[in-house]
C-alpha positions in Angstrom: 18.8 -14.3 0.9 17.1 -11.9 -1.5 14.8 -13.5 -3.9 15.0 -13.1 -7.6 12.2 -14.4 -9.7 14.0 -17.6 -10.8 15.2 -18.7 -7.1 11.9 -18.1 -5.9 10.1 -20.1 -8.6 12.8 -23.0 -7.8 12.1 -22.7 -3.7 8.6 -22.9 -4.3 8.9 -26.2 -6.7 11.5 -27.6 -4.2 8.9 -26.9 -1.0 6.5 -28.6 -2.8 8.4 -31.3 -4.4 6.8 -30.9 -7.6 9.2 -30.0 -10.9 8.3 -27.8 -13.7 6.3 -30.3 -15.5 3.6 -29.7 -13.1 4.1 -26.2 -12.1 5.1 -24.4 -14.9 6.4 -20.6 -15.1 3.2 -19.0 -15.9 1.4 -21.2 -12.8 4.0 -20.3 -10.3 3.9 -16.7 -11.4 0.3 -16.9 -10.8 0.8 -18.2 -7.2 3.3 -15.4 -6.7 1.5 -12.4 -8.1 -1.7 -13.5 -5.9 0.5 -13.7 -3.0 1.9 -10.0 -3.6 -1.7 -8.8 -4.0 -2.7 -10.2 -0.7 0.1 -8.7 1.2 -0.1 -5.3 -0.5 -4.1 -5.1 0.6 -3.7 -6.4 4.0 -0.6 -4.1 5.3 0.7 -0.9 4.2 4.2 -0.3 3.4 6.6 2.7 3.1 8.1 1.6 -0.4 4.6 2.1 -2.1 4.2 5.6 -0.6 4.2 8.0 -3.6 3.8 11.6 -4.2 2.4 13.4 -7.4 2.1 17.2 -8.0 0.2 18.9 -10.8 -2.3 22.2 -11.1 -5.8 22.2 -10.9 -7.7 23.5 -14.1 -9.9 26.8 -13.6 -13.9 25.8 -13.7 -13.1 21.9 -13.5 -13.4 20.3 -10.3 -12.7 16.8 -11.7 -9.1 15.5 -11.4 -7.8 12.4 -13.2 -6.5 9.8 -10.9 -2.8 8.5 -11.5 -2.8 5.0 -13.4 -0.7 3.4 -10.6 -3.1 4.8 -7.6 -4.4 2.5 -5.2 -5.3 4.5 -2.0 -5.2 8.2 -1.7 -3.4 9.6 1.9 -4.0 13.0 1.4 -4.3 16.2 -0.6 -2.0 19.3 -0.3 -3.0 22.4 -2.0 -0.5 25.6 -2.4 -3.0 28.5 -2.0 -1.0 31.3 -4.0 -3.9 34.0 -3.6 -2.2 34.8 -0.3 1.5 36.3 0.2 3.7 34.3 1.1 1.9 31.1 -0.2 -0.1 29.0 2.3 -0.3 25.2 2.0 -3.6 23.8 3.1 -4.8 20.3 3.3 -8.0 19.4 1.7 -10.9 17.4 3.8 -12.0 14.2 2.6 -15.4 13.9 2.2 -18.1 11.6 0.3 -19.3 12.2 -3.1 -22.9 12.9 -1.9 -21.6 15.6 0.3 -19.6 17.1 -2.5 -22.9 17.1 -4.9 -24.9 18.9 -2.0 -21.9 21.3 -1.3 -21.5 22.5 -5.0 -24.1 21.4 -7.7 -22.4 23.6 -10.6 -19.2 22.0 -11.6 -18.6 24.4 -14.5 -18.4 27.5 -12.9 -15.3 28.5 -10.8 -16.1 29.5 -7.3 -13.0 29.7 -5.1 -10.3 27.8 -3.0 -10.8 24.2 -2.7 -11.6 22.9 0.5 -12.8 19.6 0.1 -12.0 16.4 -2.2 -13.6 12.9 -2.5 -13.3 9.7 -4.6 -15.6 10.3 -7.6 -15.2 7.2 -9.4 -12.4 4.9 -11.0 -11.0 7.5 -13.1 -11.5 10.5 -11.4 -11.5 12.3 -7.9 -13.3 15.7 -7.4 -12.6 18.9 -5.1 -15.1 21.5 -3.9 -15.7 24.4 -4.4 -14.7 24.4 -8.2 -11.2 26.0 -8.4 -10.8 29.7 -9.5 -7.3 29.7 -10.2 -4.6 27.3 -11.3 -3.6 26.0 -7.6 -0.8 23.5 -7.3 -2.0 20.5 -5.7 0.0 17.5 -4.4 -1.3 14.1 -4.1 0.3 11.6 -1.3 -1.0 8.3 -2.1 -0.2 4.4 -2.1 0.7 3.4 -5.6 0.5 0.0 -7.1 3.8 -1.7 -6.4 6.1 -3.4 -8.7 5.9 -7.2 -9.1 8.5 -9.5 -9.0 7.2 -10.9 -12.4 8.2 -8.0 -14.0 11.2 -6.6 -12.2 12.7 -10.3 -12.1 16.1 -9.0 -10.2 14.0 -8.4 -7.2 11.9 -6.1 -5.3 11.3 -4.5 -2.0 9.2 -7.3 -0.8 11.4 -10.3 -2.2 14.4 -8.5 -1.0 13.6 -7.8 2.7 10.7 -9.9 3.5 11.4 -13.3 1.6 9.7 -15.5 4.3 6.6 -13.6 3.6 6.3 -14.0 0.0 7.5 -17.4 -0.1 4.9 -18.6 2.3 2.4 -16.8 0.8 3.2 -18.6 -2.6 3.2 -21.8 -0.9 -0.2 -21.5 0.5 -1.6 -21.1 -3.2 0.7 -23.6 -4.6 -0.5 -26.2 -2.1 -4.1 -25.1 -2.6 -3.5 -25.8 -6.4 -2.0 -29.0 -5.9 -4.9 -30.2 -3.6 -2.1 -30.8 -0.7 -2.2 -32.1 2.6 -4.6 -30.0 4.9 -1.8 -30.2 7.5 0.8 -28.5 5.3 -1.7 -26.1 4.0 -2.5 -25.3 7.3 1.1 -24.9 8.7 1.9 -22.5 5.9 -1.0 -20.6 6.1 -0.1 -20.2 9.9 3.5 -19.4 8.8 2.2 -16.6 6.3 0.0 -15.1 9.1 2.9 -15.1 11.7 5.2 -13.1 8.8 2.4 -11.0 8.0 2.3 -9.7 11.4 5.9 -8.8 12.0 5.9 -7.3 8.4 3.0 -4.9 9.6 4.4 -4.1 13.1 7.9 -3.2 11.2 6.2 -1.0 8.5 3.3 0.3 10.4 4.7 0.6 13.5 8.6 0.6 14.2 9.6 2.1 10.9 7.1 5.3 11.7 8.3 5.6 15.3 11.0 8.1 16.3 13.0 7.3 19.7 13.3 11.1 20.5 9.6 11.6 20.2 8.1 8.1 21.0 11.0 6.7 23.1 13.1 3.8 22.7 10.5 0.4 22.4 11.0 -1.3 25.8 9.9 -5.0 26.8 8.6 -4.8 30.2 10.5 -7.7 32.5 9.2 -9.0 35.7 11.2 -8.0 38.4 9.9 -9.1 41.8 10.8 -7.0 45.1 13.3 -8.4 47.1 10.8 -9.2 50.1 8.9 -11.6 48.0 12.0 -14.0 48.0 
């Protein structure tokens, strides 16, 4: 069953056997959002992969970070100085390397080869661009929460057990519930998280033609051993 916000809230109260006079909507929503954030930090998923295209500014090596960015996956640049256009992947470096590589950011220099996270608002390229190169940023975005998308999200629709168990760990901690129940739901959360990560970061990124069908080894003793 896919979860909408109201059904998830109801299940949390039913599992903890506490009604809305103790667990108000705002309190339960905090459990849910904290569980979502924990899941997103611990495992990547394909729903949060996003792409954004823009153009570099001549003589300016600083690029504004998208508001919903969490992690940069890679930067792709279209080199239009050659024909046909060549796609170039920039190499990730530390900010200290960028400062040493090119320390006059206001002077255009050439085709960028490197990029780095500069601070919370900007990332930076080097050399400083000498043309308005088109760039494509592939990144992990801030996911949509069921608190705002109340009809349901990718997580709540496909991985209900993971979101429920994560929320229940928070709920029982808030209620100072029995240690055995907190331990049980913590373990249930970890099992659900592991299967979620295996599917998202493993099975969904395999190709049967290239990687082969997943097979479980079977113990098959030779007839002579009987």
